PDBQT receptor file of N, H, CA, C and O in Angstrom, charges set to zero:
ATOM      1  N   UNK A   1     102.475  77.651 103.481  1.00  0.00    +0.000 N 
ATOM      2  CA  UNK A   1     102.821  78.065 104.715  1.00  0.00    +0.000 C 
ATOM      3  C   UNK A   1     103.281  79.244 104.005  1.00  0.00    +0.000 C 
ATOM      4  O   UNK A   1     103.688  79.315 102.846  1.00  0.00    +0.000 OA
ATOM      5  N   UNK A   2     103.117  80.427 105.126  1.00  0.00    +0.000 N 
ATOM      6  H   UNK A   2     102.786  80.370 106.068  1.00  0.00    +0.000 HD
ATOM      7  CA  UNK A   2     103.588  81.693 104.572  1.00  0.00    +0.000 C 
ATOM      8  C   UNK A   2     104.888  81.838 105.268  1.00  0.00    +0.000 C 
ATOM      9  O   UNK A   2     105.234  81.351 106.345  1.00  0.00    +0.000 OA
ATOM     10  N   UNK A   3     105.610  82.680 104.365  1.00  0.00    +0.000 N 
ATOM     11  H   UNK A   3     105.329  83.076 103.491  1.00  0.00    +0.000 HD
ATOM     12  CA  UNK A   3     107.113  83.293 104.479  1.00  0.00    +0.000 C 
ATOM     13  C   UNK A   3     106.878  84.324 105.285  1.00  0.00    +0.000 C 
ATOM     14  O   UNK A   3     105.813  84.898 105.512  1.00  0.00    +0.000 OA
ATOM     15  N   UNK A   4     108.250  84.576 105.819  1.00  0.00    +0.000 N 
ATOM     16  H   UNK A   4     109.115  84.110 105.634  1.00  0.00    +0.000 HD
ATOM     17  CA  UNK A   4     108.206  85.563 106.951  1.00  0.00    +0.000 C 
ATOM     18  C   UNK A   4     107.878  87.043 106.650  1.00  0.00    +0.000 C 
ATOM     19  O   UNK A   4     108.400  87.246 105.553  1.00  0.00    +0.000 OA
ATOM     20  N   UNK A   5     107.408  87.937 106.976  1.00  0.00    +0.000 N 
ATOM     21  H   UNK A   5     106.984  87.773 107.867  1.00  0.00    +0.000 HD
ATOM     22  CA  UNK A   5     106.766  89.240 106.503  1.00  0.00    +0.000 C 
ATOM     23  C   UNK A   5     107.821  90.039 106.166  1.00  0.00    +0.000 C 
ATOM     24  O   UNK A   5     108.907  89.889 106.725  1.00  0.00    +0.000 OA
ATOM     25  N   UNK A   6     107.601  91.067 105.123  1.00  0.00    +0.000 N 
ATOM     26  H   UNK A   6     106.719  91.189 104.669  1.00  0.00    +0.000 HD
ATOM     27  CA  UNK A   6     108.782  91.627 104.309  1.00  0.00    +0.000 C 
ATOM     28  C   UNK A   6     108.415  93.114 104.454  1.00  0.00    +0.000 C 
ATOM     29  O   UNK A   6     107.370  93.700 104.171  1.00  0.00    +0.000 OA
ATOM     30  N   UNK A   7     109.507  93.531 104.945  1.00  0.00    +0.000 N 
ATOM     31  H   UNK A   7     110.356  93.055 105.175  1.00  0.00    +0.000 HD
ATOM     32  CA  UNK A   7     109.350  95.219 105.058  1.00  0.00    +0.000 C 
ATOM     33  C   UNK A   7     110.472  95.961 103.952  1.00  0.00    +0.000 C 
ATOM     34  O   UNK A   7     110.930  97.088 104.143  1.00  0.00    +0.000 OA
ATOM     35  N   UNK A   8     110.776  95.191 102.898  1.00  0.00    +0.000 N 
ATOM     36  H   UNK A   8     110.404  94.276 102.744  1.00  0.00    +0.000 HD
ATOM     37  CA  UNK A   8     111.770  95.674 101.819  1.00  0.00    +0.000 C 
ATOM     38  C   UNK A   8     110.927  96.444 100.612  1.00  0.00    +0.000 C 
ATOM     39  O   UNK A   8     111.377  97.385  99.958  1.00  0.00    +0.000 OA
ATOM     40  N   UNK A   9     110.045  96.048 100.505  1.00  0.00    +0.000 N 
ATOM     41  H   UNK A   9     109.679  95.284 101.037  1.00  0.00    +0.000 HD
ATOM     42  CA  UNK A   9     109.017  96.402  99.339  1.00  0.00    +0.000 C 
ATOM     43  C   UNK A   9     107.871  97.591 100.230  1.00  0.00    +0.000 C 
ATOM     44  O   UNK A   9     106.998  97.311 101.051  1.00  0.00    +0.000 OA
ATOM     45  N   UNK A  10     108.288  98.968  99.690  1.00  0.00    +0.000 N 
ATOM     46  H   UNK A  10     108.998  99.196  99.023  1.00  0.00    +0.000 HD
ATOM     47  CA  UNK A  10     107.666 100.209 100.325  1.00  0.00    +0.000 C 
ATOM     48  C   UNK A  10     106.049  99.790  99.808  1.00  0.00    +0.000 C 
ATOM     49  O   UNK A  10     105.729  98.974  98.944  1.00  0.00    +0.000 OA
ATOM     50  N   UNK A  11     105.289 100.543 100.552  1.00  0.00    +0.000 N 
ATOM     51  H   UNK A  11     105.549 101.206 101.254  1.00  0.00    +0.000 HD
ATOM     52  CA  UNK A  11     103.615 100.740 100.368  1.00  0.00    +0.000 C 
ATOM     53  C   UNK A  11     103.401 101.536  99.209  1.00  0.00    +0.000 C 
ATOM     54  O   UNK A  11     104.120 102.529  99.098  1.00  0.00    +0.000 OA
ATOM     55  N   UNK A  12     102.692 101.340  98.460  1.00  0.00    +0.000 N 
ATOM     56  H   UNK A  12     102.108 100.533  98.550  1.00  0.00    +0.000 HD
ATOM     57  CA  UNK A  12     102.289 102.255  97.232  1.00  0.00    +0.000 C 
ATOM     58  C   UNK A  12     101.326 103.152  97.798  1.00  0.00    +0.000 C 
ATOM     59  O   UNK A  12     100.437 103.570  97.056  1.00  0.00    +0.000 OA
ATOM     60  N   UNK A  13     101.362 103.482  98.897  1.00  0.00    +0.000 N 
ATOM     61  H   UNK A  13     102.084 103.142  99.499  1.00  0.00    +0.000 HD
ATOM     62  CA  UNK A  13     100.631 104.658  99.466  1.00  0.00    +0.000 C 
ATOM     63  C   UNK A  13     101.151 105.774  99.114  1.00  0.00    +0.000 C 
ATOM     64  O   UNK A  13     102.368 105.943  99.198  1.00  0.00    +0.000 OA
ATOM     65  N   UNK A  14     100.121 106.953  98.553  1.00  0.00    +0.000 N 
ATOM     66  H   UNK A  14      99.132 106.815  98.485  1.00  0.00    +0.000 HD
ATOM     67  CA  UNK A  14     100.646 107.996  98.053  1.00  0.00    +0.000 C 
ATOM     68  C   UNK A  14      99.923 108.995  98.953  1.00  0.00    +0.000 C 
ATOM     69  O   UNK A  14     100.004 110.158  98.558  1.00  0.00    +0.000 OA
ATOM     70  N   UNK A  15      99.167 108.773 100.188  1.00  0.00    +0.000 N 
ATOM     71  H   UNK A  15      99.102 107.828 100.509  1.00  0.00    +0.000 HD
ATOM     72  CA  UNK A  15      98.790 109.863 101.143  1.00  0.00    +0.000 C 
ATOM     73  C   UNK A  15      97.510 110.639 100.659  1.00  0.00    +0.000 C 
ATOM     74  O   UNK A  15      97.180 111.728 101.128  1.00  0.00    +0.000 OA
ATOM     75  N   UNK A  16      96.756 109.908  99.580  1.00  0.00    +0.000 N 
ATOM     76  H   UNK A  16      97.023 109.024  99.199  1.00  0.00    +0.000 HD
ATOM     77  CA  UNK A  16      95.586 110.177  98.792  1.00  0.00    +0.000 C 
ATOM     78  C   UNK A  16      94.462 109.268  98.938  1.00  0.00    +0.000 C 
ATOM     79  O   UNK A  16      93.881 108.801  97.958  1.00  0.00    +0.000 OA
ATOM     80  N   UNK A  17      94.052 108.934 100.474  1.00  0.00    +0.000 N 
ATOM     81  H   UNK A  17      94.524 109.313 101.270  1.00  0.00    +0.000 HD
ATOM     82  CA  UNK A  17      93.287 108.141 100.967  1.00  0.00    +0.000 C 
ATOM     83  C   UNK A  17      91.661 108.397 101.127  1.00  0.00    +0.000 C 
ATOM     84  O   UNK A  17      90.998 108.865 102.053  1.00  0.00    +0.000 OA
ATOM     85  N   UNK A  18      91.338 107.932  99.938  1.00  0.00    +0.000 N 
ATOM     86  H   UNK A  18      91.877 107.552  99.186  1.00  0.00    +0.000 HD
ATOM     87  CA  UNK A  18      89.693 107.912  99.390  1.00  0.00    +0.000 C 
ATOM     88  C   UNK A  18      89.527 106.624  98.769  1.00  0.00    +0.000 C 
ATOM     89  O   UNK A  18      90.346 105.991  98.103  1.00  0.00    +0.000 OA
ATOM     90  N   UNK A  19      87.911 106.224  99.201  1.00  0.00    +0.000 N 
ATOM     91  H   UNK A  19      87.245 106.738  99.742  1.00  0.00    +0.000 HD
ATOM     92  CA  UNK A  19      87.689 105.139  98.223  1.00  0.00    +0.000 C 
ATOM     93  C   UNK A  19      86.623 105.673  96.896  1.00  0.00    +0.000 C 
ATOM     94  O   UNK A  19      85.793 106.569  97.049  1.00  0.00    +0.000 OA
ATOM     95  N   UNK A  20      86.797 105.075  95.854  1.00  0.00    +0.000 N 
ATOM     96  H   UNK A  20      87.471 104.347  95.730  1.00  0.00    +0.000 HD
ATOM     97  CA  UNK A  20      85.966 105.187  94.906  1.00  0.00    +0.000 C 
ATOM     98  C   UNK A  20      85.072 104.173  94.901  1.00  0.00    +0.000 C 
ATOM     99  O   UNK A  20      85.107 103.199  95.654  1.00  0.00    +0.000 OA
ATOM    100  N   UNK A  21      84.170 104.420  93.951  1.00  0.00    +0.000 N 
ATOM    101  H   UNK A  21      84.143 105.210  93.340  1.00  0.00    +0.000 HD
ATOM    102  CA  UNK A  21      82.695 103.737  93.484  1.00  0.00    +0.000 C 
ATOM    103  C   UNK A  21      83.038 102.181  93.667  1.00  0.00    +0.000 C 
ATOM    104  O   UNK A  21      82.030 101.485  93.784  1.00  0.00    +0.000 OA
ATOM    105  N   UNK A  22      84.166 101.549  93.710  1.00  0.00    +0.000 N 
ATOM    106  H   UNK A  22      84.986 102.114  93.615  1.00  0.00    +0.000 HD
ATOM    107  CA  UNK A  22      84.302 100.215  93.210  1.00  0.00    +0.000 C 
ATOM    108  C   UNK A  22      85.250  99.681  94.628  1.00  0.00    +0.000 C 
ATOM    109  O   UNK A  22      85.644  98.520  94.738  1.00  0.00    +0.000 OA
ATOM    110  N   UNK A  23      85.561 100.939  95.824  1.00  0.00    +0.000 N 
ATOM    111  H   UNK A  23      85.241 101.882  95.734  1.00  0.00    +0.000 HD
ATOM    112  CA  UNK A  23      86.074 100.757  96.979  1.00  0.00    +0.000 C 
ATOM    113  C   UNK A  23      87.315 100.259  96.726  1.00  0.00    +0.000 C 
ATOM    114  O   UNK A  23      87.698  99.179  97.175  1.00  0.00    +0.000 OA
ATOM    115  N   UNK A  24      88.032 101.049  95.967  1.00  0.00    +0.000 N 
ATOM    116  H   UNK A  24      87.720 101.927  95.602  1.00  0.00    +0.000 HD
ATOM    117  CA  UNK A  24      89.453 100.902  95.577  1.00  0.00    +0.000 C 
ATOM    118  C   UNK A  24      90.153 102.220  95.987  1.00  0.00    +0.000 C 
ATOM    119  O   UNK A  24      89.699 103.224  95.437  1.00  0.00    +0.000 OA
ATOM    120  N   UNK A  25      91.123 102.389  96.809  1.00  0.00    +0.000 N 
ATOM    121  H   UNK A  25      91.492 101.573  97.255  1.00  0.00    +0.000 HD
ATOM    122  CA  UNK A  25      91.719 103.583  96.968  1.00  0.00    +0.000 C 
ATOM    123  C   UNK A  25      91.859 104.638  95.526  1.00  0.00    +0.000 C 
ATOM    124  O   UNK A  25      92.227 104.303  94.400  1.00  0.00    +0.000 OA
ATOM    125  N   UNK A  26      91.470 105.869  95.963  1.00  0.00    +0.000 N 
ATOM    126  H   UNK A  26      91.171 106.142  96.877  1.00  0.00    +0.000 HD
ATOM    127  CA  UNK A  26      92.136 106.409  94.218  1.00  0.00    +0.000 C 
ATOM    128  C   UNK A  26      93.380 106.746  94.588  1.00  0.00    +0.000 C 
ATOM    129  O   UNK A  26      93.998 106.950  93.544  1.00  0.00    +0.000 OA
ATOM    130  N   UNK A  27      94.138 106.929  95.592  1.00  0.00    +0.000 N 
ATOM    131  H   UNK A  27      93.636 106.763  96.441  1.00  0.00    +0.000 HD
ATOM    132  CA  UNK A  27      95.600 107.361  95.558  1.00  0.00    +0.000 C 
ATOM    133  C   UNK A  27      96.256 105.955  95.090  1.00  0.00    +0.000 C 
ATOM    134  O   UNK A  27      96.798 106.020  93.987  1.00  0.00    +0.000 OA
ATOM    135  N   UNK A  28      96.301 104.706  95.733  1.00  0.00    +0.000 N 
ATOM    136  H   UNK A  28      95.860 104.654  96.629  1.00  0.00    +0.000 HD
ATOM    137  CA  UNK A  28      97.283 103.688  95.752  1.00  0.00    +0.000 C 
ATOM    138  C   UNK A  28      96.543 102.557  94.821  1.00  0.00    +0.000 C 
ATOM    139  O   UNK A  28      97.194 101.582  94.445  1.00  0.00    +0.000 OA
ATOM    140  N   UNK A  29      95.247 102.705  94.482  1.00  0.00    +0.000 N 
ATOM    141  H   UNK A  29      94.718 103.497  94.788  1.00  0.00    +0.000 HD
ATOM    142  CA  UNK A  29      94.647 101.371  93.496  1.00  0.00    +0.000 C 
ATOM    143  C   UNK A  29      94.338 100.143  94.314  1.00  0.00    +0.000 C 
ATOM    144  O   UNK A  29      93.885  99.152  93.740  1.00  0.00    +0.000 OA
ATOM    145  N   UNK A  30      94.596 100.138  95.895  1.00  0.00    +0.000 N 
ATOM    146  H   UNK A  30      94.963 100.943  96.361  1.00  0.00    +0.000 HD
ATOM    147  CA  UNK A  30      94.354  98.954  96.492  1.00  0.00    +0.000 C 
ATOM    148  C   UNK A  30      92.993  98.987  97.220  1.00  0.00    +0.000 C 
ATOM    149  O   UNK A  30      92.371 100.007  97.517  1.00  0.00    +0.000 OA
ATOM    150  N   UNK A  31      92.594  97.581  97.484  1.00  0.00    +0.000 N 
ATOM    151  H   UNK A  31      93.099  96.752  97.242  1.00  0.00    +0.000 HD
ATOM    152  CA  UNK A  31      91.313  97.397  98.265  1.00  0.00    +0.000 C 
ATOM    153  C   UNK A  31      91.741  97.778  99.713  1.00  0.00    +0.000 C 
ATOM    154  O   UNK A  31      92.909  98.057  99.987  1.00  0.00    +0.000 OA
ATOM    155  N   UNK A  32      90.646  97.773 100.701  1.00  0.00    +0.000 N 
ATOM    156  H   UNK A  32      89.698  97.546 100.479  1.00  0.00    +0.000 HD
ATOM    157  CA  UNK A  32      90.909  97.904 101.927  1.00  0.00    +0.000 C 
ATOM    158  C   UNK A  32      91.694  96.935 102.785  1.00  0.00    +0.000 C 
ATOM    159  O   UNK A  32      92.503  97.078 103.702  1.00  0.00    +0.000 OA
ATOM    160  N   UNK A  33      91.038  95.651 102.008  1.00  0.00    +0.000 N 
ATOM    161  H   UNK A  33      90.381  95.534 101.263  1.00  0.00    +0.000 HD
ATOM    162  CA  UNK A  33      91.755  94.404 102.676  1.00  0.00    +0.000 C 
ATOM    163  C   UNK A  33      93.088  94.561 102.519  1.00  0.00    +0.000 C 
ATOM    164  O   UNK A  33      93.764  94.405 103.536  1.00  0.00    +0.000 OA
ATOM    165  N   UNK A  34      93.919  94.962 101.011  1.00  0.00    +0.000 N 
ATOM    166  H   UNK A  34      93.370  95.088 100.185  1.00  0.00    +0.000 HD
ATOM    167  CA  UNK A  34      95.080  94.970 100.615  1.00  0.00    +0.000 C 
ATOM    168  C   UNK A  34      95.928  95.732 101.764  1.00  0.00    +0.000 C 
ATOM    169  O   UNK A  34      96.978  95.322 102.258  1.00  0.00    +0.000 OA
ATOM    170  N   UNK A  35      95.239  96.943 102.085  1.00  0.00    +0.000 N 
ATOM    171  H   UNK A  35      94.385  97.276 101.684  1.00  0.00    +0.000 HD
ATOM    172  CA  UNK A  35      95.692  98.136 102.616  1.00  0.00    +0.000 C 
ATOM    173  C   UNK A  35      95.848  97.766 104.151  1.00  0.00    +0.000 C 
ATOM    174  O   UNK A  35      96.768  98.252 104.810  1.00  0.00    +0.000 OA
ATOM    175  N   UNK A  36      95.044  97.008 104.628  1.00  0.00    +0.000 N 
ATOM    176  H   UNK A  36      94.297  96.614 104.092  1.00  0.00    +0.000 HD
ATOM    177  CA  UNK A  36      95.233  96.841 106.111  1.00  0.00    +0.000 C 
ATOM    178  C   UNK A  36      95.903  95.433 106.514  1.00  0.00    +0.000 C 
ATOM    179  O   UNK A  36      96.167  95.099 107.670  1.00  0.00    +0.000 OA
ATOM    180  N   UNK A  37      96.195  94.461 105.042  1.00  0.00    +0.000 N 
ATOM    181  H   UNK A  37      95.981  94.733 104.103  1.00  0.00    +0.000 HD
ATOM    182  CA  UNK A  37      96.932  93.609 105.539  1.00  0.00    +0.000 C 
ATOM    183  C   UNK A  37      98.537  94.095 104.996  1.00  0.00    +0.000 C 
ATOM    184  O   UNK A  37      99.426  93.329 105.368  1.00  0.00    +0.000 OA
ATOM    185  N   UNK A  38      98.811  94.828 104.480  1.00  0.00    +0.000 N 
ATOM    186  H   UNK A  38      98.089  95.451 104.178  1.00  0.00    +0.000 HD
ATOM    187  CA  UNK A  38      99.984  95.217 104.189  1.00  0.00    +0.000 C 
ATOM    188  C   UNK A  38     101.375  94.934 104.691  1.00  0.00    +0.000 C 
ATOM    189  O   UNK A  38     102.423  94.559 104.166  1.00  0.00    +0.000 OA
ATOM    190  N   UNK A  39     101.002  95.241 105.858  1.00  0.00    +0.000 N 
ATOM    191  H   UNK A  39     100.151  95.546 106.285  1.00  0.00    +0.000 HD
ATOM    192  CA  UNK A  39     102.469  95.165 107.041  1.00  0.00    +0.000 C 
ATOM    193  C   UNK A  39     102.751  93.567 107.294  1.00  0.00    +0.000 C 
ATOM    194  O   UNK A  39     103.821  93.139 107.728  1.00  0.00    +0.000 OA
ATOM    195  N   UNK A  40     101.794  92.881 107.006  1.00  0.00    +0.000 N 
ATOM    196  H   UNK A  40     100.925  93.229 106.653  1.00  0.00    +0.000 HD
ATOM    197  CA  UNK A  40     101.859  91.567 107.140  1.00  0.00    +0.000 C 
ATOM    198  C   UNK A  40     101.858  90.626 106.064  1.00  0.00    +0.000 C 
ATOM    199  O   UNK A  40     101.744  89.411 106.226  1.00  0.00    +0.000 OA
ATOM    200  N   UNK A  41     101.964  91.102 105.153  1.00  0.00    +0.000 N 
ATOM    201  H   UNK A  41     102.057  92.089 105.021  1.00  0.00    +0.000 HD
ATOM    202  CA  UNK A  41     102.162  90.487 103.713  1.00  0.00    +0.000 C 
ATOM    203  C   UNK A  41     103.824  90.062 103.532  1.00  0.00    +0.000 C 
ATOM    204  O   UNK A  41     104.775  90.780 103.843  1.00  0.00    +0.000 OA
ATOM    205  N   UNK A  42     103.886  88.713 102.950  1.00  0.00    +0.000 N 
ATOM    206  H   UNK A  42     103.114  88.130 102.697  1.00  0.00    +0.000 HD
ATOM    207  CA  UNK A  42     105.348  88.492 102.463  1.00  0.00    +0.000 C 
ATOM    208  C   UNK A  42     105.885  89.003 101.244  1.00  0.00    +0.000 C 
ATOM    209  O   UNK A  42     104.995  89.499 100.553  1.00  0.00    +0.000 OA
ATOM    210  N   UNK A  43     106.947  89.057 100.764  1.00  0.00    +0.000 N 
ATOM    211  H   UNK A  43     107.670  88.655 101.325  1.00  0.00    +0.000 HD
ATOM    212  CA  UNK A  43     107.146  89.860  99.918  1.00  0.00    +0.000 C 
ATOM    213  C   UNK A  43     106.254  89.327  98.758  1.00  0.00    +0.000 C 
ATOM    214  O   UNK A  43     105.782  90.141  97.965  1.00  0.00    +0.000 OA
ATOM    215  N   UNK A  44     106.036  88.171  98.640  1.00  0.00    +0.000 N 
ATOM    216  H   UNK A  44     106.420  87.510  99.285  1.00  0.00    +0.000 HD
ATOM    217  CA  UNK A  44     105.501  87.573  97.255  1.00  0.00    +0.000 C 
ATOM    218  C   UNK A  44     103.744  87.997  97.231  1.00  0.00    +0.000 C 
ATOM    219  O   UNK A  44     103.047  88.051  96.218  1.00  0.00    +0.000 OA
ATOM    220  N   UNK A  45     103.415  88.198  98.290  1.00  0.00    +0.000 N 
ATOM    221  H   UNK A  45     103.981  88.154  99.113  1.00  0.00    +0.000 HD
ATOM    222  CA  UNK A  45     102.042  88.333  98.350  1.00  0.00    +0.000 C 
ATOM    223  C   UNK A  45     102.126  90.223  98.054  1.00  0.00    +0.000 C 
ATOM    224  O   UNK A  45     101.316  90.774  97.308  1.00  0.00    +0.000 OA
ATOM    225  N   UNK A  46     103.301  91.034  98.827  1.00  0.00    +0.000 N 
ATOM    226  H   UNK A  46     103.959  90.587  99.433  1.00  0.00    +0.000 HD
ATOM    227  CA  UNK A  46     102.838  92.381  97.946  1.00  0.00    +0.000 C 
ATOM    228  C   UNK A  46     103.247  92.516  96.613  1.00  0.00    +0.000 C 
ATOM    229  O   UNK A  46     102.643  93.339  95.925  1.00  0.00    +0.000 OA
ATOM    230  N   UNK A  47     104.256  91.795  96.065  1.00  0.00    +0.000 N 
ATOM    231  H   UNK A  47     104.747  91.127  96.624  1.00  0.00    +0.000 HD
ATOM    232  CA  UNK A  47     104.594  91.537  94.624  1.00  0.00    +0.000 C 
ATOM    233  C   UNK A  47     103.279  91.447  93.612  1.00  0.00    +0.000 C 
ATOM    234  O   UNK A  47     103.052  92.020  92.547  1.00  0.00    +0.000 OA
ATOM    235  N   UNK A  48     102.324  90.268  94.566  1.00  0.00    +0.000 N 
ATOM    236  H   UNK A  48     102.508  89.802  95.432  1.00  0.00    +0.000 HD
ATOM    237  CA  UNK A  48     101.262  90.163  93.660  1.00  0.00    +0.000 C 
ATOM    238  C   UNK A  48     100.476  91.370  93.654  1.00  0.00    +0.000 C 
ATOM    239  O   UNK A  48      99.999  91.787  92.598  1.00  0.00    +0.000 OA
ATOM    240  N   UNK A  49     100.265  92.097  94.999  1.00  0.00    +0.000 N 
ATOM    241  H   UNK A  49     100.653  91.758  95.856  1.00  0.00    +0.000 HD
ATOM    242  CA  UNK A  49      99.387  93.072  94.942  1.00  0.00    +0.000 C 
ATOM    243  C   UNK A  49      99.868  94.351  94.038  1.00  0.00    +0.000 C 
ATOM    244  O   UNK A  49      99.014  95.112  93.582  1.00  0.00    +0.000 OA
ATOM    245  N   UNK A  50     101.126  94.543  93.818  1.00  0.00    +0.000 N 
ATOM    246  H   UNK A  50     101.820  93.926  94.188  1.00  0.00    +0.000 HD
ATOM    247  CA  UNK A  50     101.608  95.686  93.113  1.00  0.00    +0.000 C 
ATOM    248  C   UNK A  50     101.369  95.055  91.646  1.00  0.00    +0.000 C 
ATOM    249  O   UNK A  50     101.178  95.842  90.719  1.00  0.00    +0.000 OA
ATOM    250  N   UNK A  51     101.372  93.938  91.447  1.00  0.00    +0.000 N 
ATOM    251  H   UNK A  51     101.527  93.298  92.200  1.00  0.00    +0.000 HD
ATOM    252  CA  UNK A  51     101.112  93.669  89.919  1.00  0.00    +0.000 C 
ATOM    253  C   UNK A  51      99.340  93.776  89.537  1.00  0.00    +0.000 C 
ATOM    254  O   UNK A  51      98.923  93.863  88.382  1.00  0.00    +0.000 OA
ATOM    255  N   UNK A  52      98.602  93.751  90.564  1.00  0.00    +0.000 N 
ATOM    256  H   UNK A  52      98.941  93.679  91.502  1.00  0.00    +0.000 HD
ATOM    257  CA  UNK A  52      97.093  93.588  90.497  1.00  0.00    +0.000 C 
ATOM    258  C   UNK A  52      96.692  95.355  90.553  1.00  0.00    +0.000 C 
ATOM    259  O   UNK A  52      95.594  95.697  90.113  1.00  0.00    +0.000 OA
ATOM    260  N   UNK A  53      97.482  96.226  91.017  1.00  0.00    +0.000 N 
ATOM    261  H   UNK A  53      98.373  95.949  91.375  1.00  0.00    +0.000 HD
ATOM    262  CA  UNK A  53      97.462  97.396  91.084  1.00  0.00    +0.000 C 
ATOM    263  C   UNK A  53      97.997  97.855  89.488  1.00  0.00    +0.000 C 
ATOM    264  O   UNK A  53      97.260  98.569  88.808  1.00  0.00    +0.000 OA
ATOM    265  N   UNK A  54      99.051  97.486  89.066  1.00  0.00    +0.000 N 
ATOM    266  H   UNK A  54      99.650  96.906  89.619  1.00  0.00    +0.000 HD
ATOM    267  CA  UNK A  54      99.516  97.552  87.654  1.00  0.00    +0.000 C 
ATOM    268  C   UNK A  54      98.373  97.571  86.825  1.00  0.00    +0.000 C 
ATOM    269  O   UNK A  54      98.012  98.537  86.152  1.00  0.00    +0.000 OA
ATOM    270  N   UNK A  55      97.673  96.194  86.912  1.00  0.00    +0.000 N 
ATOM    271  H   UNK A  55      97.966  95.409  87.459  1.00  0.00    +0.000 HD
ATOM    272  CA  UNK A  55      96.644  95.943  85.737  1.00  0.00    +0.000 C 
ATOM    273  C   UNK A  55      95.354  96.699  86.166  1.00  0.00    +0.000 C 
ATOM    274  O   UNK A  55      94.519  96.647  85.263  1.00  0.00    +0.000 OA
ATOM    275  N   UNK A  56      94.969  97.318  87.156  1.00  0.00    +0.000 N 
ATOM    276  H   UNK A  56      95.648  97.360  87.889  1.00  0.00    +0.000 HD
ATOM    277  CA  UNK A  56      93.656  98.136  87.877  1.00  0.00    +0.000 C 
ATOM    278  C   UNK A  56      94.210  99.514  87.138  1.00  0.00    +0.000 C 
ATOM    279  O   UNK A  56      93.313 100.218  86.676  1.00  0.00    +0.000 OA
ATOM    280  N   UNK A  57      95.468  99.958  86.976  1.00  0.00    +0.000 N 
ATOM    281  H   UNK A  57      96.197  99.386  87.351  1.00  0.00    +0.000 HD
ATOM    282  CA  UNK A  57      95.746 101.276  86.715  1.00  0.00    +0.000 C 
ATOM    283  C   UNK A  57      95.794 101.106  84.994  1.00  0.00    +0.000 C 
ATOM    284  O   UNK A  57      95.636 102.086  84.266  1.00  0.00    +0.000 OA
ATOM    285  N   UNK A  58      96.022  99.801  84.487  1.00  0.00    +0.000 N 
ATOM    286  H   UNK A  58      96.151  99.005  85.079  1.00  0.00    +0.000 HD
ATOM    287  CA  UNK A  58      96.167  99.833  82.948  1.00  0.00    +0.000 C 
ATOM    288  C   UNK A  58      94.537 100.203  82.380  1.00  0.00    +0.000 C 
ATOM    289  O   UNK A  58      94.124 101.017  81.554  1.00  0.00    +0.000 OA
ATOM    290  N   UNK A  59      93.765  99.051  83.370  1.00  0.00    +0.000 N 
ATOM    291  H   UNK A  59      94.100  98.391  84.041  1.00  0.00    +0.000 HD
ATOM    292  CA  UNK A  59      92.358  99.235  82.848  1.00  0.00    +0.000 C 
ATOM    293  C   UNK A  59      91.777 100.682  82.881  1.00  0.00    +0.000 C 
ATOM    294  O   UNK A  59      90.918 100.995  82.057  1.00  0.00    +0.000 OA
ATOM    295  N   UNK A  60      92.298 101.724  83.971  1.00  0.00    +0.000 N 
ATOM    296  H   UNK A  60      92.995 101.470  84.641  1.00  0.00    +0.000 HD
ATOM    297  CA  UNK A  60      91.759 102.996  83.834  1.00  0.00    +0.000 C 
ATOM    298  C   UNK A  60      92.078 103.602  82.954  1.00  0.00    +0.000 C 
ATOM    299  O   UNK A  60      91.272 104.354  82.407  1.00  0.00    +0.000 OA
ATOM    300  N   UNK A  61      93.327 103.483  82.530  1.00  0.00    +0.000 N 
ATOM    301  H   UNK A  61      93.982 102.871  82.974  1.00  0.00    +0.000 HD
ATOM    302  CA  UNK A  61      93.891 103.996  81.298  1.00  0.00    +0.000 C 
ATOM    303  C   UNK A  61      93.104 104.246  79.898  1.00  0.00    +0.000 C 
ATOM    304  O   UNK A  61      92.839 105.146  79.102  1.00  0.00    +0.000 OA
ATOM    305  N   UNK A  62      92.891 102.764  80.138  1.00  0.00    +0.000 N 
ATOM    306  H   UNK A  62      93.107 102.032  80.786  1.00  0.00    +0.000 HD
ATOM    307  CA  UNK A  62      91.777 102.523  78.554  1.00  0.00    +0.000 C 
ATOM    308  C   UNK A  62      90.293 103.009  78.734  1.00  0.00    +0.000 C 
ATOM    309  O   UNK A  62      89.414 103.085  77.875  1.00  0.00    +0.000 OA
ATOM    310  N   UNK A  63      90.244 103.287  79.934  1.00  0.00    +0.000 N 
ATOM    311  H   UNK A  63      90.958 103.225  80.632  1.00  0.00    +0.000 HD
ATOM    312  CA  UNK A  63      88.764 103.850  79.993  1.00  0.00    +0.000 C 
ATOM    313  C   UNK A  63      87.622 103.021  80.935  1.00  0.00    +0.000 C 
ATOM    314  O   UNK A  63      86.471 103.387  81.169  1.00  0.00    +0.000 OA
ATOM    315  N   UNK A  64      88.257 101.870  81.370  1.00  0.00    +0.000 N 
ATOM    316  H   UNK A  64      89.192 101.573  81.180  1.00  0.00    +0.000 HD
ATOM    317  CA  UNK A  64      87.051 101.080  82.065  1.00  0.00    +0.000 C 
ATOM    318  C   UNK A  64      87.658 101.061  83.495  1.00  0.00    +0.000 C 
ATOM    319  O   UNK A  64      88.869 100.948  83.684  1.00  0.00    +0.000 OA
ATOM    320  N   UNK A  65      86.635 101.193  84.605  1.00  0.00    +0.000 N 
ATOM    321  H   UNK A  65      85.651 101.285  84.451  1.00  0.00    +0.000 HD
ATOM    322  CA  UNK A  65      86.963 101.210  86.052  1.00  0.00    +0.000 C 
ATOM    323  C   UNK A  65      86.084 100.048  86.495  1.00  0.00    +0.000 C 
ATOM    324  O   UNK A  65      85.017 100.240  87.078  1.00  0.00    +0.000 OA
ATOM    325  N   UNK A  66      86.579  98.780  86.190  1.00  0.00    +0.000 N 
ATOM    326  H   UNK A  66      87.445  98.624  85.716  1.00  0.00    +0.000 HD
ATOM    327  CA  UNK A  66      86.009  97.528  86.980  1.00  0.00    +0.000 C 
ATOM    328  C   UNK A  66      86.980  96.846  88.188  1.00  0.00    +0.000 C 
ATOM    329  O   UNK A  66      86.579  95.873  88.827  1.00  0.00    +0.000 OA
TER     330      UNK A  66
């Protein structure tokens, strides 16, 4: 069962909205699905997305874009 929607975790959007060749936003590193679902996500779901963003950014820093 999903928990209540969470409005305390701010969106990672930085208003640089364009998709790269992997369909990730070049500004916030989220997928289209993550972007469109953000407002309805629970705190746990948002935290999971933020952790995935951190992993994606780490991969970019070491030279991979997958």
